[in-house]
C-alpha positions, -999 to +999 in steps of 0.1 A: +245+472-069+211+483-083+181+477-064+159+447-072+121+452-086+103+437-057+083+412-067+055+398-039+066+357-024+099+360-047+131+359-025+158+387-036+194+375-041+210+391-018+249+384-031+241+394-065+271+415-074+284+415-040+315+397-053+321+426-086+317+448-061+343+438-029+367+433-068+365+467-078+371+480-043+403+460-034+417+471-070+410+509-062+410+513-019+376+538-028+349+538-006+315+528-012+290+551-034+253+568-021+240+547-052+253+516-035+249+523+001+213+533-011+208+495-031+220+480+003+196+493+025+169+490-003+180+453-004+182+448+030+145+461+031+133+435+003+149+406+026+131+416+054+097+417+034+109+381+021+115+371+055+148+365+059+167+376+091+194+400+097+215+375+109+210+358+078+217+386+051+250+396+074+261+362+077+257+351+041+276+383+028+307+380+053+305+348+036+312+354+003+335+382+016+360+353+035+350+336-003+365+359-026+392+379-008+420+356-018+409+362-056+401+400-049+424+418-073+440+447-050+447+415-023+465+390-050+479+413-070+496+429-039+536+434-050+541+436-012+524+430+021+522+470+026+497+471-005+480+439+006+477+456+040+459+483+026+439+461+000+425+447+021+415+476+048+399+490+017+375+463+019+371+455+054+361+493+054+335+486+027+319+457+034+315+477+070+296+497+057+275+477+036+266+453+065+260+490+082+234+496+053+221+458+049+207+471+085+196+502+082+175+489+055+160+456+068+155+475+104+135+501+082+113+470+070+107+465+104+098+492+116+071+499+090+062+465+097+052+469+132+038+501+128+012+487+105+006+458+129+002+486+152-021+502+131-045+471+122-044+458+158-059+493+170-086+494+139-094+459+148-095+469+188-118+500+176-142+472+159-144+449+183-154+476+213-177+496+194-192+471+171-187+488+137-176+460+116-190+431+095-196+401+126-184+379+099-155+396+086-145+405+124-149+370+137-121+361+109-096+392+121-106+381+153-084+348+150-053+368+140-052+382+173-063+357+195-093+355+197-125+331+186-155+350+189-180+317+187-174+315+217-186+335+248-169+364+264-166+386+293-150+422+292-125+434+320-118+471+319-095+485+348-092+526+355-065+546+368-059+579+381-035+581+351-042+573+318-028+542+304-013+538+268-003+508+250+037+514+262+023+522+295+045+501+322+017+489+340+008+470+299+041+455+294+037+442+335+003+427+331+013+406+296+040+394+312+019+382+346-011+367+320+012+349+294+035+330+324+009+324+337-018+308+317+004+310+285-017+317+248-054+316+252-082+333+241-075+365+254-072+402+241-052+428+262-052+463+249-061+500+258-089+521+249-094+554+263-068+558+288-084+525+303-069+489+303-091+467+288-093+424+287-115+403+265-112+364+275-131+338+265-158+323+293-138+295+300-109+324+309-122+337+347-096+332+365-070+352+338-095+375+345-094+376+383-056+379+375-057+406+353-078+428+382-057+417+404-025+426+391-036+460+379-047+472+413-018+456+432+011+454+402+041+460+426+066+491+435+075+507+403+044+507+385+010+529+383-021+510+392-053+503+381-077+521+415-106+498+400-113+473+380-148+464+359-162+431+346-193+427+320-213+394+318-204+369+296-222+368+260-222+350+229-208+357+195-188+391+182-217+409+194-210+398+231-179+415+229-192+445+231-218+443+254-198+431+279-177+459+274-207+485+275-217+466+310-182+468+327-180+511+313-215+512+328-200+499+362-176+521+361-198+549+358-224+539+384-194+532+410-179+569+404-220+580+405-227+562+437-193+563+458-188+523+461-152+519+477-150+481+468-120+483+443-135+451+419-170+458+402-189+430+390-221+446+362-243+415+368-239+430+409-253+465+397-278+458+375-311+474+398-292+506+391-300+506+355-335+499+362-340+522+385-337+551+363-353+537+339-383+559+349-358+593+363-392+609+367-401+580+394-370+583+410-363+621+407-393+622+428-389+601+454-353+613+456-376+654+465-401+633+484-378+617+508-344+631+516-351+671+500-365+678+532-322+670+543-316+706+530-327+719+561-300+701+580-272+729+592-242+720+566-269+708+542-280+672+525-246+660+516-234+650+550-264+631+557-270+615+525-228+601+529-242+593+566-268+571+551-249+555+528-220+550+549-253+528+573-264+510+544-226+497+534-220+489+568-247+469+577-260+492+596-231+481+623-229+517+640-192+516+653-185+506+619-202+536+600-187+562+621-153+540+620-162+547+580-170+589+584-143+596+609-165+602+633-177+594+668-210+573+673-221+602+692-220+617+663-230+595+639-268+591+662-273+621+660-271+624+626-296+592+623-318+612+646-322+640+629-328+619+597-350+607+612-367+640+626-366+658+590-375+636+571-405+610+590-381+576+579-357+561+608-333+534+597-343+510+626-375+503+603-368+479+579-392+491+555-378+526+559-346+515+557-352+502+522-365+535+511-339+554+523-317+531+507-332+532+473-339+572+477-299+574+488-289+555+455-310+574+433-296+604+446-264+595+438-276+587+407-292+617+396-261+639+413-287+655+440-282+677+462-260+690+441-279+691+408-320+702+414-342+673+403 
């Protein structure tokens, strides 16, 4: 057998020369030669590229073996049952080797196709999230991966203590859950920079909520995410980039501020970028309002944490003390120290707002670890 020349769109004649090969094997009892096996591997690869399944390929060769069996020289001209058995055994050995070679070639083509598909998908994801491609061309490519970029989309990003890759078990777990509940929708699930990313159409908010739920609580045996951030909905191909950047910004903001909630919405954190636009004014506020806390025994950090926790607890002292792991008496002592050192009292609504804003700024600027 000789490997055929590849022709785009043409189906190779996978049985051409096969009957002659079996006839020669039955007459001589020989094994298949290396060039013949290489030709069969090439044939299997061509068949895969032409869209023929491995089952179809194997079935065709077995059917041809059965059709020609009685006419094979070694079988038809055998002088005894023993000769017929030896010839038949040689033919079956050749069939086994042929089918194995065909399978190797077919699998090789499938692996190459998968690698190419993965490379194209990764390139598309990079272009989609970073906006590095022509938007019209990007929209055309998006349809292949299940997205209709003419619509508005929102992006959710999940981060964990360990990086997530495409082969991470949690990725497969989320894929099964989302496909099982929502079917094929306007959605793309992928990974980027060690984080899980879910892009969904504006009408699929329930899907993003389900993504967050499964990412945070996937069940036993899976490494879960620790936090999920959701960007706002934006229209067009560039909208995906904006929403993705908002989700990343929300994750960074939460880490800087020490926010405890596992699900973050960028729309609820818009105040922080506004605060940081005038960095000099924010630094001046932190130095002026909170600077005196550095005179406290143990430094400013415990008192700064007390301010933040009280705000998160709605200024309910019992709840704030529980979250801090201290007694209510200790909490009251800390609040008194804050009032004494800064001159601001959390019992006063205006003072409270000033302290909260300064505390946010301190976290955003990295104070007191970093000088401002």
